[in-house]
MARTOR-676764 format. One line per 8 residues: their letters; for each residue x, y, z of N, C-alpha, C, O, CB. Coordinates in steps of 0.05 Angstrom, whole numbers, plus 5000, padded with zeros to 4 digits. Glycine has a CB too. Layout:
N
A) X:Y:Z:X:Y:Z:X:Y:Z:X:Y:Z:X:Y:Z ~ ...
END
This chain:
257
MSRKYTWK) 5399:4609:3544:5409:4625:3556:5385:4647:3568:5370:4660:3554:5430:4634:3539 ~ 5386:4648:3593:5358:4670:3605:5366:4698:3594:5390:4702:3590:5354:4674:3645 ~ 5346:4717:3589:5356:4742:3582:5343:4759:3609:5322:4751:3621:5343:4752:3548 ~ 5357:4780:3617:5346:4792:3635:5321:4816:3624:5304:4823:3640:5370:4803:3651 ~ 5321:4826:3601:5305:4844:3594:5292:4835:3568:5306:4822:3553:5319:4869:3592 ~ 5262:4843:3561:5251:4838:3544:5245:4862:3530:5239:4882:3543:5235:4824:3550 ~ 5245:4863:3503:5235:4887:3487:5209:4873:3474:5211:4850:3463:5261:4900:3461 ~ 5186:4885:3475:5164:4883:3458:5156:4899:3435:5151:4923:3436:5146:4884:3472
VWLRPNMM) 5154:4885:3415:5158:4904:3387:5130:4896:3374:5119:4875:3379:5189:4895:3364 ~ 5122:4916:3357:5100:4913:3337:5112:4920:3312:5129:4937:3309:5076:4931:3341 ~ 5103:4905:3294:5109:4906:3265:5090:4927:3243:5065:4925:3239:5107:4874:3256 ~ 5106:4941:3232:5094:4954:3219:5109:4947:3188:5131:4937:3183:5093:4983:3231 ~ 5082:4956:3169:5100:4951:3142:5124:4969:3131:5122:4994:3133:5082:4952:3119 ~ 5144:4958:3120:5167:4968:3113:5159:4986:3087:5157:4974:3065:5187:4944:3110 ~ 5155:5010:3088:5152:5033:3066:5174:5032:3049:5168:5036:3025:5151:5062:3076 ~ 5201:5027:3056:5218:5025:3038:5222:5005:3018:5239:5010:3002:5235:5028:3047
TKEVHNDY) 5209:4981:3016:5208:4961:3003:5187:4954:2992:5180:4930:2992:5215:4947:3013 ~ 5169:4980:2977:5140:4975:2966:5136:4953:2946:5114:4951:2935:5129:4999:2954 ~ 5154:4938:2940:5150:4912:2920:5146:4894:2934:5129:4878:2926:5172:4904:2903 ~ 5157:4889:2960:5153:4863:2971:5132:4870:2995:5135:4887:3013:5181:4849:2980 ~ 5109:4852:2991:5088:4863:3014:5088:4851:3037:5070:4857:3053:5060:4861:3008 ~ 5106:4832:3045:5110:4815:3071:5132:4829:3087:5137:4819:3109:5119:4781:3065 ~ 5144:4845:3083:5161:4857:3093:5151:4881:3111:5136:4899:3104:5177:4861:3075 ~ 5167:4875:3140:5156:4894:3162:5186:4901:3172:5208:4890:3167:5133:4878:3188
TADVSTAG) 5180:4926:3188:5199:4937:3210:5192:4939:3239:5171:4951:3246:5204:4962:3204 ~ 5204:4932:3253:5194:4934:3285:5194:4958:3301:5211:4976:3299:5211:4917:3301 ~ 5174:4959:3317:5177:4989:3330:5176:4977:3357:5159:4960:3364:5151:5015:3322 ~ 5199:4988:3378:5196:4979:3408:5173:4995:3424:5172:5019:3428:5225:4985:3424 ~ 5153:4973:3432:5126:4983:3446:5138:5007:3465:5130:5030:3461:5108:4955:3466 ~ 5156:5001:3483:5160:5016:3501:5181:5043:3496:5192:5056:3514:5167:4998:3521 ~ 5185:5048:3470:5199:5072:3459:5193:5093:3473:5209:5103:3489:5195:5078:3431 ~ 5169:5104:3470:5162:5129:3480:5159:5132:3511:5152:5153:3521:5138:5134:3468
ETKHNADI) 5165:5114:3521:5172:5116:3556:5197:5132:3560:5217:5120:3570:5179:5083:3571 ~ 5199:5155:3554:5227:5175:3562:5228:5179:3585:5209:5189:3597:5230:5203:3551 ~ 5251:5170:3598:5262:5173:3625:5277:5197:3629:5298:5202:3617:5280:5150:3633 ~ 5267:5213:3645:5288:5242:3653:5306:5239:3675:5303:5219:3689:5271:5270:3664 ~ 5323:5256:3679:5334:5262:3702:5321:5255:3737:5331:5243:3756:5337:5289:3697 ~ 5295:5268:3734:5279:5263:3754:5274:5233:3762:5272:5226:3786:5255:5275:3747 ~ 5273:5215:3743:5267:5191:3747:5294:5176:3751:5294:5154:3762:5251:5181:3726 ~ 5313:5185:3744:5336:5177:3748:5345:5178:3776:5352:5159:3789:5351:5189:3731
AKAIKEEG) 5345:5200:3784:5345:5212:3810:5333:5189:3837:5344:5179:3857:5325:5240:3806 ~ 5301:5187:3825:5285:5166:3835:5298:5144:3843:5300:5136:3866:5266:5159:3819 ~ 5307:5133:3825:5323:5099:3818:5343:5102:3836:5344:5086:3854:5338:5090:3783 ~ 5359:5119:3835:5389:5124:3853:5381:5125:3881:5394:5113:3898:5407:5155:3846 ~ 5355:5142:3888:5343:5145:3917:5338:5119:3933:5347:5111:3955:5315:5158:3916 ~ 5317:5108:3911:5308:5081:3919:5326:5058:3922:5322:5037:3934:5291:5073:3902 ~ 5351:5067:3905:5372:5039:3908:5390:5043:3932:5409:5028:3936:5394:5034:3880 ~ 5385:5063:3948:5400:5064:3971:5420:5094:3979:5434:5096:3999:5417:5039:3968
SDLQIETL) 5417:5113:3960:5436:5127:3963:5425:5149:3992:5402:5149:4000:5443:5141:3933 ~ 5446:5164:4001:5435:5179:4023:5432:5206:4017:5429:5222:4036:5450:5175:4046 ~ 5434:5216:3990:5429:5244:3979:5397:5242:3977:5383:5222:3979:5447:5252:3946 ~ 5390:5273:3970:5364:5274:3970:5358:5278:3943:5375:5289:3929:5353:5292:3989 ~ 5330:5270:3931:5324:5271:3902:5333:5294:3897:5350:5292:3879:5296:5268:3892 ~ 5329:5319:3906:5334:5338:3898:5360:5352:3887:5364:5371:3871:5326:5346:3911 ~ 5377:5332:3903:5407:5338:3905:5418:5328:3881:5433:5341:3866:5422:5325:3930 ~ 5407:5297:3876:5416:5276:3856:5405:5294:3829:5416:5289:3807:5399:5240:3861
VDVLNRGD) 5384:5313:3829:5369:5317:3806:5389:5337:3795:5399:5336:3772:5338:5325:3810 ~ 5394:5361:3817:5417:5383:3808:5448:5370:3799:5463:5381:3782:5423:5403:3836 ~ 5453:5349:3811:5481:5337:3803:5477:5327:3769:5491:5334:3749:5490:5307:3826 ~ 5456:5312:3769:5449:5300:3741:5448:5322:3715:5460:5322:3693:5418:5285:3744 ~ 5427:5341:3728:5425:5369:3711:5462:5385:3705:5472:5395:3684:5402:5394:3736 ~ 5471:5384:3726:5501:5399:3717:5507:5384:3701:5510:5393:3678:5525:5403:3737 ~ 5513:5355:3708:5526:5344:3687:5515:5345:3661:5533:5346:3644:5531:5320:3693 ~ 5493:5345:3654:5479:5349:3623:5491:5378:3615:5498:5381:3592:5439:5350:3623
RWKRRYLL) 5493:5398:3632:5505:5422:3621:5529:5419:3616:5534:5427:3593:5504:5443:3634 ~ 5551:5409:3631:5576:5409:3629:5574:5386:3594:5583:5393:3573:5595:5396:3663 ~ 5563:5367:3598:5565:5356:3573:5561:5370:3547:5576:5372:3528:5550:5337:3574 ~ 5540:5379:3550:5524:5397:3528:5553:5423:3521:5556:5433:3499:5487:5416:3546 ~ 5567:5427:3541:5582:5454:3529:5610:5441:3526:5628:5456:3521:5583:5485:3550 ~ 5616:5411:3528:5640:5402:3519:5632:5399:3488:5648:5404:3471:5650:5374:3535 ~ 5607:5391:3483:5602:5379:3454:5599:5402:3435:5608:5401:3412:5574:5360:3452 ~ 5587:5425:3446:5585:5448:3431:5613:5460:3427:5616:5475:3408:5566:5468:3445
EGSSVQDE) 5631:5455:3442:5663:5465:3439:5678:5449:3412:5697:5456:3398:5684:5455:3472 ~ 5662:5427:3411:5676:5408:3393:5690:5383:3404:5700:5368:3388:5695:5423:3378 ~ 5694:5378:3430:5693:5357:3442:5680:5328:3438:5658:5329:3427:5686:5366:3458 ~ 5686:5313:3441:5678:5280:3444:5673:5280:3472:5690:5289:3487:5703:5256:3435 ~ 5649:5270:3481:5637:5262:3509:5629:5235:3512:5617:5224:3493:5614:5277:3516 ~ 5635:5222:3536:5631:5193:3537:5629:5185:3564:5646:5187:3581:5653:5178:3525 ~ 5607:5174:3567:5597:5164:3598:5601:5135:3596:5615:5126:3578:5562:5169:3607 ~ 5589:5117:3617:5585:5088:3617:5569:5078:3593:5568:5055:3585:5571:5079:3642
NIHIKPRV) 5558:5094:3586:5535:5087:3561:5538:5092:3536:5538:5074:3518:5513:5100:3564 ~ 5543:5123:3532:5544:5128:3502:5571:5148:3504:5580:5163:3522:5512:5143:3487 ~ 5580:5141:3476:5602:5161:3462:5595:5177:3442:5591:5169:3419:5624:5148:3450 ~ 5592:5211:3452:5575:5223:3428:5598:5243:3420:5610:5258:3434:5544:5239:3438 ~ 5600:5240:3393:5625:5255:3380:5610:5280:3361:5588:5276:3350:5647:5231:3359 ~ 5623:5303:3357:5613:5323:3336:5614:5315:3307:5635:5303:3302:5627:5349:3338 ~ 5600:5318:3288:5607:5315:3259:5592:5335:3248:5571:5345:3257:5600:5286:3246 ~ 5608:5343:3220:5594:5354:3203:5588:5343:3174:5607:5338:3160:5604:5375:3202
TGSFVGAD) 5565:5340:3165:5557:5326:3141:5558:5342:3120:5558:5366:3122:5533:5316:3141 ~ 5558:5324:3088:5555:5343:3070:5586:5343:3054:5606:5340:3068:5545:5372:3086 ~ 5588:5346:3029:5606:5344:3015:5622:5372:3009:5611:5391:2999:5595:5331:2994 ~ 5646:5371:3017:5661:5400:3004:5676:5394:2982:5697:5381:2983:5682:5416:3025 ~ 5666:5404:2960:5677:5411:2934:5690:5439:2926:5682:5462:2933:5656:5406:2917 ~ 5711:5433:2912:5727:5459:2900:5757:5465:2907:5766:5447:2921:5712:5485:2909 ~ 5774:5486:2902:5792:5495:2906:5794:5509:2936:5814:5511:2950:5795:5507:2886 ~ 5767:5519:2941:5769:5537:2968:5741:5535:2980:5724:5553:2978:5779:5571:2962
PRFDSGKH) 5739:5506:2995:5709:5496:3002:5704:5510:3025:5723:5517:3039:5704:5465:3008 ~ 5678:5516:3031:5664:5532:3050:5645:5522:3060:5630:5509:3046:5655:5551:3043 ~ 5640:5525:3086:5615:5518:3101:5590:5525:3085:5590:5549:3079:5615:5533:3128 ~ 5567:5512:3076:5545:5525:3073:5520:5512:3088:5517:5488:3088:5543:5527:3046 ~ 5508:5525:3096:5484:5518:3118:5468:5504:3097:5458:5484:3108:5466:5546:3134 ~ 5461:5506:3071:5449:5492:3054:5453:5463:3046:5438:5446:3037:5450:5505:3035 ~ 5480:5461:3053:5490:5441:3034:5499:5423:3062:5496:5398:3060:5517:5451:3008 ~ 5511:5434:3090:5518:5417:3100:5507:5422:3131:5493:5441:3138:5545:5414:3093
KVTFDAIA) 5515:5405:3145:5495:5404:3172:5514:5398:3193:5531:5382:3187:5471:5379:3172 ~ 5516:5408:3218:5527:5406:3243:5510:5386:3260:5486:5391:3261:5529:5434:3256 ~ 5519:5366:3271:5506:5345:3281:5528:5328:3294:5552:5330:3292:5491:5332:3260 ~ 5511:5308:3312:5529:5295:3332:5522:5262:3327:5499:5254:3321:5522:5306:3364 ~ 5543:5246:3331:5541:5216:3327:5540:5205:3353:5559:5210:3368:5564:5204:3311 ~ 5520:5187:3362:5521:5171:3390:5524:5148:3384:5510:5138:3366:5497:5172:3409 ~ 5545:5135:3396:5551:5110:3397:5554:5095:3424:5567:5103:3443:5571:5109:3384 ~ 5538:5067:3423:5538:5055:3448:5572:5044:3453:5587:5035:3437:5513:5028:3448
VSELRKAL) 5576:5049:3477:5609:5036:3488:5601:5006:3487:5580:4994:3483:5623:5048:3529 ~ 5629:4996:3494:5624:4963:3491:5611:4954:3514:5601:4931:3512:5652:4944:3489 ~ 5609:4967:3538:5593:4952:3561:5563:4944:3551:5552:4923:3550:5591:4973:3589 ~ 5554:4972:3543:5526:4971:3534:5521:4952:3506:5498:4943:3503:5516:5003:3529 ~ 5539:4946:3487:5531:4935:3466:5531:4906:3474:5516:4888:3464:5547:4943:3444 ~ 5553:4902:3494:5549:4874:3509:5528:4860:3523:5520:4837:3522:5565:4873:3525 ~ 5518:4887:3540:5490:4878:3541:5470:4877:3521:5456:4857:3524:5480:4892:3555 ~ 5465:4887:3506:5448:4888:3480:5447:4854:3471:5427:4842:3464:5465:4911:3454
DDEISVEV) 5478:4843:3474:5480:4816:3460:5474:4797:3480:5466:4776:3470:5508:4811:3447 ~ 5475:4797:3512:5473:4782:3526:5448:4783:3545:5441:4766:3561:5495:4783:3535 ~ 5435:4807:3540:5417:4804:3563:5383:4820:3549:5364:4828:3563:5435:4823:3593 ~ 5385:4819:3526:5361:4833:3515:5347:4802:3497:5362:4787:3485:5372:4866:3490 ~ 5320:4798:3501:5307:4784:3480:5286:4800:3469:5278:4820:3481:5297:4760:3489 ~ 5276:4794:3449:5253:4811:3434:5221:4789:3431:5219:4765:3426:5267:4822:3397 ~ 5205:4805:3435:5176:4796:3441:5163:4803:3413:5158:4827:3410:5161:4814:3468 ~ 5157:4790:3394:5142:4804:3374:5115:4798:3380:5106:4775:3380:5149:4797:3345
LGKKADGG) 5100:4820:3386:5075:4830:3385:5049:4824:3368:5028:4814:3375:5081:4851:3383 ~ 5056:4830:3345:5037:4828:3319:5048:4849:3305:5070:4860:3306:5005:4831:3322 ~ 5021:4852:3286:5027:4878:3262:5013:4899:3274:4992:4895:3287:5015:4873:3228 ~ 5022:4919:3272:5016:4949:3280:4998:4956:3259:5009:4956:3237:5043:4971:3280 ~ 4971:4961:3258:4951:4975:3244:4954:5004:3233:4970:5017:3247:4931:4975:3261 ~ 4944:5020:3213:4947:5043:3212:4938:5060:3234:4921:5051:3248:4938:5049:3192 ~ 4946:5082:3239:4936:5091:3264:4943:5084:3292:4937:5097:3312:4913:5087:3262 ~ 4958:5060:3292:4967:5047:3316:4948:5027:3341:4953:5018:3363:4979:5070:3329
SIIGLVTD) 4922:5029:3322:4904:5003:3339:4906:4982:3324:4902:4979:3300:4872:5006:3345 ~ 4914:4965:3348:4918:4932:3340:4911:4920:3361:4913:4930:3383:4947:4920:3330 ~ 4902:4890:3355:4897:4869:3363:4924:4851:3365:4931:4839:3345:4877:4860:3349 ~ 4938:4850:3384:4967:4834:3377:4963:4806:3384:4969:4787:3370:4995:4847:3394 ~ 4950:4804:3410:4949:4778:3420:4928:4771:3434:4920:4787:3450:4968:4773:3433 ~ 4914:4743:3431:4893:4737:3447:4901:4712:3467:4906:4689:3458:4868:4731:3429 ~ 4900:4717:3489:4903:4692:3507:4887:4683:3521:4873:4699:3534:4917:4692:3522 ~ 4883:4646:3525:4860:4637:3525:4861:4631:3562:4870:4609:3570:4856:4611:3501
VTTGKTDG) 4854:4649:3580:4863:4642:3613:4862:4610:3620:4879:4597:3631:4840:4658:3636 ~ 4838:4601:3611:4840:4572:3621:4855:4554:3612:4860:4534:3626:4821:4560:3621 ~ 4865:4557:3586:4890:4533:3571:4910:4550:3573:4930:4537:3572:4888:4521:3535 ~ 4915:4576:3576:4940:4587:3575:4952:4590:3545:4975:4598:3540:4958:4570:3591 ~ 4932:4582:3525:4940:4577:3500:4934:4606:3481:4913:4618:3486:4926:4550:3491 ~ 4950:4613:3462:4956:4633:3447:4950:4624:3417:4958:4640:3400:4985:4640:3453 ~ 4939:4602:3408:4937:4588:3389:4910:4597:3372:4905:4590:3348:4940:4561:3400 ~ 4897:4609:3384:4867:4620:3371:4842:4608:3386:4819:4617:3384:4864:4610:3338
TVTIGGDI) 4849:4587:3401:4831:4564:3415:4824:4586:3438:4842:4599:3450:4850:4531:3427 ~ 4798:4589:3443:4778:4605:3464:4760:4588:3478:4745:4573:3466:4760:4626:3451 ~ 4760:4590:3503:4743:4571:3522:4712:4586:3523:4709:4608:3533:4759:4568:3557 ~ 4695:4574:3515:4668:4585:3515:4662:4595:3552:4667:4579:3569:4644:4559:3502 ~ 4655:4614:3556:4653:4616:3583:4677:4630:3600:4674:4645:3620:4648:4590:3592 ~ 4698:4622:3589:4722:4631:3604:4734:4653:3599:4721:4668:3583:4741:4615:3602 ~ 4754:4661:3607:4756:4692:3603:4785:4689:3581:4800:4669:3581:4761:4713:3639 ~ 4787:4710:3564:4807:4715:3551:4824:4743:3559:4813:4760:3574:4798:4714:3525
IITGDKIR) 4847:4746:3551:4863:4771:3555:4866:4779:3527:4870:4761:3511:4892:4769:3571 ~ 4864:4803:3518:4868:4819:3489:4893:4842:3501:4891:4861:3516:4832:4839:3474 ~ 4910:4832:3491:4929:4857:3490:4939:4868:3463:4939:4854:3443:4955:4849:3505 ~ 4946:4889:3463:4943:4910:3441:4951:4937:3441:4966:4946:3459:4921:4912:3435 ~ 4944:4950:3426:4945:4985:3426:4923:5000:3418:4916:4998:3394:4965:4996:3407 ~ 4907:5018:3438:4887:5036:3435:4859:5017:3429:4840:5022:3414:4897:5056:3411 ~ 4864:4998:3443:4837:4973:3446:4818:4983:3464:4795:4976:3460:4846:4942:3460 ~ 4824:4999:3485:4796:5003:3503:4773:5008:3499:4770:5027:3483:4795:5017:3517
IDPVGESG) 4754:4998:3507:4723:5010:3501:4715:5032:3510:4710:5036:3534:4702:4995:3509 ~ 4714:5046:3493:4703:5078:3511:4688:5091:3485:4694:5091:3461:4736:5105:3525 ~ 4666:5101:3498:4653:5095:3525:4641:5071:3531:4624:5063:3515:4635:5113:3530 ~ 4644:5057:3550:4633:5035:3553:4594:5036:3556:4581:5054:3567:4649:5023:3579 ~ 4584:5015:3542:4556:5019:3546:4543:5032:3520:4518:5029:3518:4553:5037:3571 ~ 4554:5045:3503:4542:5065:3485:4538:5036:3460:4552:5016:3458:4568:5100:3475 ~ 4516:5043:3444:4508:5025:3426:4530:5020:3404:4542:5041:3397:4482:5033:3414 ~ 4536:5001:3394:4547:4996:3377:4578:4994:3376:4592:4990:3356:4537:5010:3362
LGIFFVDA) 4587:4997:3401:4612:4995:3411:4615:4966:3426:4596:4951:3429:4617:5021:3430 ~ 4635:4961:3433:4643:4935:3449:4663:4913:3428:4675:4918:3407:4611:4918:3460 ~ 4659:4883:3450:4675:4869:3433:4655:4845:3423:4634:4839:3434:4702:4860:3448 ~ 4666:4835:3400:4640:4816:3380:4658:4795:3370:4681:4800:3364:4622:4835:3347 ~ 4646:4770:3369:4651:4747:3355:4641:4743:3331:4617:4738:3329:4646:4729:3367 ~ 4655:4743:3311:4633:4747:3286:4637:4716:3267:4660:4709:3260:4642:4781:3264 ~ 4620:4706:3263:4616:4678:3250:4617:4682:3218:4611:4703:3206:4587:4664:3260 ~ 4626:4659:3207:4632:4664:3183:4610:4670:3157:4613:4674:3133:4647:4642:3180
GGSETPVT) 4586:4670:3175:4565:4679:3160:4562:4708:3165:4543:4718:3154:4541:4665:3166 ~ 4580:4723:3180:4575:4756:3189:4559:4752:3215:4554:4775:3224:4556:4776:3166 ~ 4552:4736:3226:4527:4732:3253:4552:4748:3274:4575:4739:3276:4514:4687:3265 ~ 4541:4771:3286:4564:4773:3310:4546:4774:3335:4524:4785:3338:4587:4805:3308 ~ 4560:4760:3353:4556:4752:3384:4575:4770:3400:4599:4769:3399:4564:4720:3392 ~ 4557:4789:3416:4569:4812:3437:4577:4799:3458:4565:4780:3469:4550:4836:3447 ~ 4602:4812:3466:4609:4804:3499:4589:4822:3517:4592:4846:3519:4646:4812:3510 ~ 4568:4806:3528:4555:4821:3554:4566:4822:3580:4555:4836:3596:4530:4811:3560
HVLTQNDP) 4587:4809:3586:4592:4801:3613:4613:4830:3620:4630:4838:3604:4606:4766:3615 ~ 4609:4840:3644:4620:4864:3651:4662:4852:3650:4674:4833:3659:4601:4876:3688 ~ 4668:4876:3634:4696:4871:3629:4716:4872:3660:4717:4890:3677:4705:4896:3606 ~ 4729:4846:3661:4747:4852:3682:4767:4875:3684:4771:4888:3704:4761:4832:3684 ~ 4777:4878:3660:4796:4896:3653:4793:4909:3629:4791:4895:3609:4818:4886:3653 ~ 4791:4939:3627:4787:4954:3605:4808:4979:3599:4800:5002:3602:4760:4963:3609 ~ 4830:4973:3591:4855:4990:3594:4868:4991:3561:4870:4971:3548:4878:4974:3618 ~ 4875:5016:3551:4883:5010:3528:4903:4996:3509:4905:4998:3484:4884:5024:3525
KRIICRVP) 4921:4978:3530:4936:4966:3519:4924:4932:3529:4930:4910:3520:4967:4978:3527 ~ 4906:4936:3548:4896:4909:3552:4867:4902:3565:4858:4910:3587:4916:4896:3567 ~ 4854:4882:3547:4826:4878:3557:4825:4848:3572:4839:4830:3564:4803:4879:3530 ~ 4805:4844:3595:4804:4816:3596:4774:4815:3598:4761:4834:3607:4821:4801:3621 ~ 4761:4791:3587:4732:4797:3577:4724:4766:3579:4740:4748:3581:4729:4811:3542 ~ 4701:4763:3580:4685:4734:3585:4674:4723:3560:4653:4732:3552:4660:4737:3606 ~ 4690:4699:3543:4680:4693:3522:4650:4688:3520:4644:4671:3537:4692:4675:3516 ~ 4623:4697:3501:4605:4690:3507:4588:4662:3494:4598:4647:3477:4595:4711:3508
ALTSTLLD) 4567:4659:3502:4561:4628:3493:4560:4637:3459:4548:4657:3452:4525:4611:3508 ~ 4573:4620:3443:4574:4621:3420:4554:4604:3408:4550:4584:3421:4598:4616:3413 ~ 4538:4608:3384:4514:4590:3368:4534:4560:3354:4524:4540:3344:4496:4614:3336 ~ 4556:4564:3357:4569:4540:3343:4594:4528:3360:4608:4544:3370:4580:4551:3313 ~ 4598:4507:3363:4622:4494:3380:4634:4475:3361:4652:4463:3372:4613:4478:3409 ~ 4631:4469:3340:4637:4448:3321:4676:4455:3328:4686:4475:3338:4620:4456:3282 ~ 4691:4429:3317:4714:4434:3316:4725:4454:3293:4745:4468:3295:4724:4411:3317 ~ 4710:4454:3271:4718:4473:3247:4706:4505:3246:4709:4522:3229:4707:4458:3220
AEYTLKIV) 4693:4506:3271:4682:4527:3274:4697:4555:3278:4702:4558:3302:4668:4522:3291 ~ 4705:4575:3261:4718:4597:3270:4703:4624:3274:4679:4628:3269:4738:4600:3251 ~ 4722:4642:3286:4701:4666:3297:4724:4689:3289:4748:4683:3291:4690:4665:3337 ~ 4717:4712:3282:4739:4736:3277:4734:4755:3305:4712:4765:3310:4733:4757:3244 ~ 4752:4757:3318:4745:4778:3343:4748:4808:3329:4766:4815:3314:4770:4775:3372 ~ 4728:4825:3337:4724:4852:3323:4718:4866:3350:4699:4857:3363:4699:4854:3298 ~ 4738:4895:3362:4730:4909:3378:4728:4933:3368:4747:4942:3355:4742:4907:3396 ~ 4704:4951:3370:4689:4971:3358:4693:4993:3386:4682:4988:3407:4654:4959:3349
TRFSTSAV) 4707:5013:3382:4708:5033:3406:4710:5062:3396:4715:5064:3372:4733:5028:3425 ~ 4709:5077:3405:4713:5111:3400:4733:5122:3421:4733:5144:3431:4680:5132:3405 ~ 4752:5102:3428:4769:5109:3446:4797:5128:3435:4808:5120:3415:4776:5082:3459 ~ 4805:5148:3446:4823:5159:3436:4845:5170:3460:4839:5172:3484:4810:5179:3417 ~ 4871:5177:3448:4889:5186:3471:4890:5209:3476:4905:5216:3494:4913:5181:3469 ~ 4873:5230:3461:4866:5256:3477:4845:5259:3494:4836:5237:3501:4862:5276:3461 ~ 4831:5282:3504:4812:5277:3521:4788:5277:3506:4767:5274:3518:4812:5295:3543 ~ 4788:5281:3479:4763:5278:3462:4760:5252:3453:4780:5242:3444:4764:5295:3438
LLKTPRTI) 4745:5241:3453:4732:5213:3435:4733:5217:3409:4731:5241:3403:4699:5206:3440 ~ 4736:5203:3391:4728:5201:3361:4707:5198:3355:4693:5179:3362:4737:5185:3346 ~ 4701:5219:3338:4673:5224:3332:4659:5198:3320:4635:5192:3325:4671:5248:3313 ~ 4675:5182:3301:4669:5156:3287:4683:5133:3298:4708:5133:3298:4675:5157:3257 ~ 4667:5109:3310:4679:5091:3317:4699:5080:3298:4700:5082:3274:4663:5076:3323 ~ 4718:5065:3318:4744:5053:3303:4740:5023:3304:4736:5011:3325:4776:5062:3319 ~ 4739:5011:3278:4735:4980:3285:4768:4970:3282:4784:4982:3267:4710:4961:3260 ~ 4775:4941:3302:4800:4931:3300:4795:4903:3302:4780:4891:3318:4820:4941:3319
IYELPLKP) 4811:4893:3281:4793:4866:3272:4825:4847:3284:4846:4860:3281:4781:4863:3226 ~ 4827:4823:3296:4849:4806:3305:4850:4782:3279:4832:4767:3273:4841:4792:3338 ~ 4874:4786:3269:4877:4777:3243:4876:4746:3248:4870:4734:3227:4905:4788:3228 ~ 4880:4728:3269:4880:4708:3277:4852:4693:3280:4838:4699:3300:4894:4712:3296 ~ 4843:4677:3263:4812:4670:3271:4813:4654:3298:4832:4640:3303:4795:4651:3245 ~ 4793:4656:3314:4793:4643:3339:4770:4615:3339:4748:4617:3329:4785:4667:3363 ~ 4776:4599:3348:4762:4569:3348:4748:4562:3377:4764:4559:3396:4787:4542:3340 ~ 4722:4561:3381:4714:4561:3412:4716:4530:3417:4715:4512:3400:4681:4574:3421
LTLPAEEA) 4719:4528:3444:4723:4507:3457:4701:4506:3483:4700:4524:3500:4752:4507:3463 ~ 4686:4483:3482:4673:4483:3513:4682:4482:3537:4697:4463:3542:4660:4465:3517 ~ 4678:4498:3555:4687:4497:3581:4680:4474:3598:4657:4470:3605:4678:4518:3593 ~ 4704:4457:3607:4696:4439:3620:4666:4440:3646:4663:4458:3663:4722:4433:3630 ~ 4651:4417:3643:4625:4427:3665:4634:4427:3692:4616:4433:3707:4597:4408:3664 ~ 4659:4420:3705:4663:4427:3735:4677:4455:3736:4682:4467:3757:4681:4404:3751 ~ 4682:4461:3711:4689:4495:3712:4669:4513:3702:4672:4537:3706:4714:4503:3695 ~ 4651:4506:3691:4628:4523:3685:4614:4522:3709:4600:4542:3709:4610:4513:3661
Q) 4613:4510:3727:4593:4528:3758:4598:4550:3764:4586:4561:3783:4596:4517:3787
END
């Protein structure tokens, strides 16, 4: 059954089960992309609404204010996606129990309504990108452009697509930074060809001429960068290692021209 949407997730160690060393929880990679009323208004306008974006934003904002007021009054609120109801947490003990802000908390429960729950079952697929390293930097997947494979085989002289998080080479050209293929003896072969793409989540690079093309030869892909999500670069380069060994294949002669 074809699914309409795909959630891409990174795996991080499950800190709640320290006695299990291969237990992971999933983080949805797009979870940080919060949408606001302005985004919803723009989408409604592009969908064909005759209302102006400013009017749509005002209506959505007014709706939010009234939902908030009803909730603060103690009412439940439900739209087409979420049912929200007020709740007080904590245990009340004794003959004359009273609310104690140190023991009790006022909060809300948000529950997906049946239509949204059904959509989760019918329309969502999950793609695991890989394990997320400490600090959020990770090489999740390497795809060989020549063959389309992601099994670790890479074509010498061909391009590979590296996807992950915080992998951008920055600054480009600085000594010691870049993409390296490291053989079993520790010898490093750098990528010297100009990167076709160099983004925080995606790099396209050319596989260099590696010293060994034996079938059993394996290389470790290493990225060294000072990239930071802030305006200030890292003082110390960060090294990111791809966990799956790469096996080089020779580019066919007709494609090597």
